[in-house]
N, C-alpha and C positions, 0 to 999 in steps of 0.2 A: 264413580264415586270420587268426590274431590278431597283434597287435603283438608280443607276447612270442615268438611262433614265428619272427619275423623277426630276432631277436637271433642273433648268431653262435653256431654250434654249440659252440665252445669256451667261451663264456660260459654257455650253458644247461647245460653239463655240470658246472659248478663246484658244490661244496658250500661253504656259507659257513663262515668260521672260527668255531669255538665257543669263546668265552671262558669263564673261570671263573664259576661261579654267583655273582651279586651277593648281598650280605647281605640287602638288602631283599626280594629274590625268595624266599629261603629263609624269611624271617620271614612273608611272605604265605602261603606254602604250609603252614607248620607251626604258626604262631601263636607261635613263640618270639620274644620281644622282640629287636630288633636288637642291643641292648646285651649280650645273653647269647650272641650268636653269635660264633664264632671263625672267621675266614677265613684259611686257609693254602693258597690255591689258585692265586694269580696272581703269586707271587714279588714281592709288593709290599714296600716298606720298612715294617717294623712300627713304626718311630719316626715315620713320616710325613715331612713336609718339615723341612728344617733351620730353626732359628729365624731365621737370616738370610734364607733364601728366603721365609719367611712375611712378614717385614717388607717385603721388596722387592716381593712380589706384591701386598700390600695397597696399597702406595704407587702401584703401576702402575695400579690400578683408577681412579685419578683421571684417567688418560688413556684410559679404556676406550672412549670415543666416537671415538677416533682409530684409524686403521689402524696396525698395527705397521710397523716398518721392514722392508720386504720383503727387504732385503739383510742384515738382522740385523748391522749393522756392529759395534755394541758387544759383542754376544755372540761374534762371530767374532774380534774383537780379544782378548777374554779367553781364548778357546780357543787362539788363535795364540800368545799369550804363555805360556800354561800348558804347551803341548806343543812349542813351538819350531818351529812350522810357519808357512807363509804363509797369509794370509786367502784367497788365490785357490785354495787346496787344499781349502777347507771348503765343505760343503753342509749346511744346516740342515734338519731334518725334524720333522714332527709325530710324534715318537717315531721309533725306529729302524725300525719297520715301514714308515714312509713312505719312508725312504731305500732300503729293499729294493725297494719298488714303483717308485721313481724310477729306480733302476738298471736294472730290467727294461724300463721304458718307454724309456729312452735307448738301450739296447743290444740289445734283442730285437725280431725281426720274426717273423711267422708262418713256421714251418718251422725256425727256429733251435732250439737246445737249451740246457738248463742241466744241470749235474752237481751232485748233492748226495748226502749219505749217508742211508741208512735211519735212522729214529728221529731225524731232525733237524727243525728248526722248520717248522711247517705252512705258514708264509707262503711258503717257497721254492717249493713246487709251485703254490700258489695264484697267486702273482705271475707265475710262468712261464706257466701255462695261460691266465691272463687276457690275455696277449699273443699267444695262438695259437701259442705255442712248445711244445716237447716236453721232458718231464722224463726225465732219465737218473738213476735212483736206484740207488746202489751199496750192496750189502749191507754191513751194519755189521760192525765187528771189535770184539768185546767191548763191544757196545752203543755204540760210537763210530765215528770216521772211520777208514776204511782208505785212507790217502793213495795207496798204490801202486795199488790197484784204481781209485780215482777218477782218477788220472792216466791209467791204461789206458782208462778209459771215455770220455775226451775224444775227440770225433771232429771231422770237418770242419764240422759244423753247430754245434758248441759255442761259445757266446759268453760264458757266465758259469759260474763254479764257486763254489758257496757252501760256506763252512766256518764253523761256529759253534764258538767256543772261549772259555770252556767251552760245551759243547753243551746245548741245551734240547730235549727234557725229561730227558735221561739224566744230565747233569752231568759227562760225561766230558771229559777234558782232553788236549790235544796239546802236548808240549814245543815251545817256540819253535824249537828247532834243526830239528825235523822239518818244521815249516811252511816255514821258510826254505829247506830243501833241496827241498821240493816246489815252491816258487815258482821256483827256479832251473831247473826242468825243464818247467814249464808253458809252452805256446806264448805268445809275447808279445802275440798278438792276442786272447787269452782273458782276460777280466776275472776276477780272483779277489776275491770279496767275503768279507773276514774279519770275521765278525759277533762283536764282542766286548762284547755287552750285559752280561755278568757279570764283566768283567775286574777291576773294583774289588774283588771278593771274593777274588782270588788272593793267597796269601801271597807274601812278597818273593821266596822262592826259586823260584817258578814264573813270575815276571814276565819279559817280554821286550819289546823295543822295536820293535813292528810298524811304527810310523810312521816309524822310521828306515830301514826297508827300502824305502820308496817311491822314493827316489832311484835305487836299483838295479833296482827292479821297478815300472816305471811302469804296469803292468797290475794293481797291487794297490790295493784300496779297503778301508780300515778303517772299520767302522761301529760306533758306540757310542751309548749312551743315557744320559740323566739321569733316566730313569724308575725305575730299580731302586735302586742304592746311594744316589743323590742324592734319592730320594723324590718325584720329580715325575711319577709315573704319571698322575695326574688332569689334569695340565696338558699332557702329551704333548710331549716335547722330546728330540731326538736330533741327532747330527751325524756326518758322515763326513769322512775325510781321504783324499785321493788325489792323483794327478798333476793339475796345473791343467787340462790338456786334458779329463780325465775329469770333473772337477768342473764345468767350463764346460758340457759337454753335459748333465749332470744338472740344472744350474741353468736350462737352456733349457726343460726340460719340467716343472720343479718348479712347483707352485702358488705364485703370487706372495706370498701372506700365510699360509703354512702353519705359521708359529710365532707364536702370539699375543703381544701386547705384555706380558701377564702372565707367560707362559712364559719369554719372553726375559729379563725382569727377574729372575725367580726363578732362572733358570739361571745368570746372571752371579754372583748372590749365593751360590748353592749351590757353584759351582766354587771359591769362596774359603773355604768352611767346612771346612777340613781336620780340625778337631776333631770335627765331626759325623760325617764320613766314617770317622774312626778308631773312633768309638763304634759305628757300624753294623757295621764289619768285625769288631770284637771280639765283639759280640753274636752275629754270624753264626757265628763260629768256635766259641764255646761252645755255641750252640744246635744246630749240626750234630753236635757231639760227643755232646750229650745225646740227640738223636733216634737216632743210630746205635747208641748204647749200649743204648737201650731196645729197638731192633729185635733186637739180638743176644740180649738177655734173653728176648725173645718167640720166638726161633728163626726170625726172618724174615731173608731175604737182602735186600741192598740194594746199590745201585751207588755206589761211591766218588764223591763229588761235589765239584766245585770251584766250584759256584755258591752261591746262597742258597736252595737247595732240595735235597731228596734223594728219590730214586725207590726205592720199597720194594715187594717182591713179597708180596702178601697172599693169593694164591689166586684167589678170585672177586672181581675188582676192583669190579665193578658192585654186588655184594651188600654188600661191606664199605663201599663209598662210601655206599650208602643207609642203612646202619646208623649211619654217622658223621653224616650229615645229620639223622637223627632226633634226634641228641644236640646239634645245633646246631654242628657242626664241618664246615667246608667244606674239602675238599682237591680235588685234580685227578685224575679218572680219565683214563687215557691209552690207552684201547682204540682211539681214533681214530688213534693212532700205531702200531698193531699190537702193543700191549702190554696186553692185556686183564687180565692177572694182576697188574698193577702200579698203584700210585698215586704221584703226585708230590706231595710235601708241602713247602710253603715253610717257611723258618725264621722263627719268630715271636719274640715276647718270651718270657722264661722262663715266665710263667704261662700263656701261650697254648700253648707247647710241652707243658707238663704237662697241660693240658686235653685236648690231642689224644692224648697217650699214654694217659691214663685212658680216653678214648672208644674208642681203638683196642683196648685190652685187652677192653673190654666187647663190642665188635663181633666180635672174634675168638672170644670165648667163646660 
């Protein structure tokens, strides 16, 4: 009997998370120079980091031999002031993925369950199964969350409900009023994780104050990231806001130095760079309109998106994806989500979007 065979069965049954293909990997496979490859697969910020964040990150390198502040005091202070919350409500993560893992570690035991929607983020089942807990996946409604069905799916074993808004990979959106009504009906001993990784891309008319609900719903945890709109994907930085008792439990199991000294410094600077954030949102709005217009011209159906990506139906997703890769364009096939006819495409810079559209026309032909 091998060492691996002694691992718990729920660990051996896991399939690893599959990230978007790196530019360097495609370059090695095809011989296409990295500079000639367009990557629209991982919902990254096409502008990169904000200028302020770059300066702060570079300065932080001077202290690279020191451990970071394990409590992230300065970053928490910046977040607390920006959102009007108490530092005791905050948990800092190595990206928002880390926060999802920490929540399951703090609140799940073998035999417990989580509830989430079909076509929602792959980390929800991965984090659940890694704790020996059970997944209750609820059928999607128009490729998004069916809150009534999710409420009905909660049983005595349920400890966490995951809601992504906007949702990844479909881009669907739930009005704040619907989520608020849902929270009022969820049992108070069930943690609701509201994953808002793409909230910065929402137009003003779609925004709602989820953090303001926590006083009324102490079982609510709002998770956000600085990896998307703020451009810190390579540094990995996220945060959650919840009732202090929830945050305290999560901080007990959180790794002590899970946010590097460079990420913390860049995060503080990025939060202050509202001009950069506005530029990112404007580019996203125009880029999304350009891509969906092209899809309409090509006779392709797509899902209305509230994120920095759009999901389009192309027929044979694997075949079209391979045709795009041969042209040096990386997008995200989502057959693993049960959507083999679809591709998820991140919004890039104008020239990147045009490069993708041209490659897609050729692939479809």
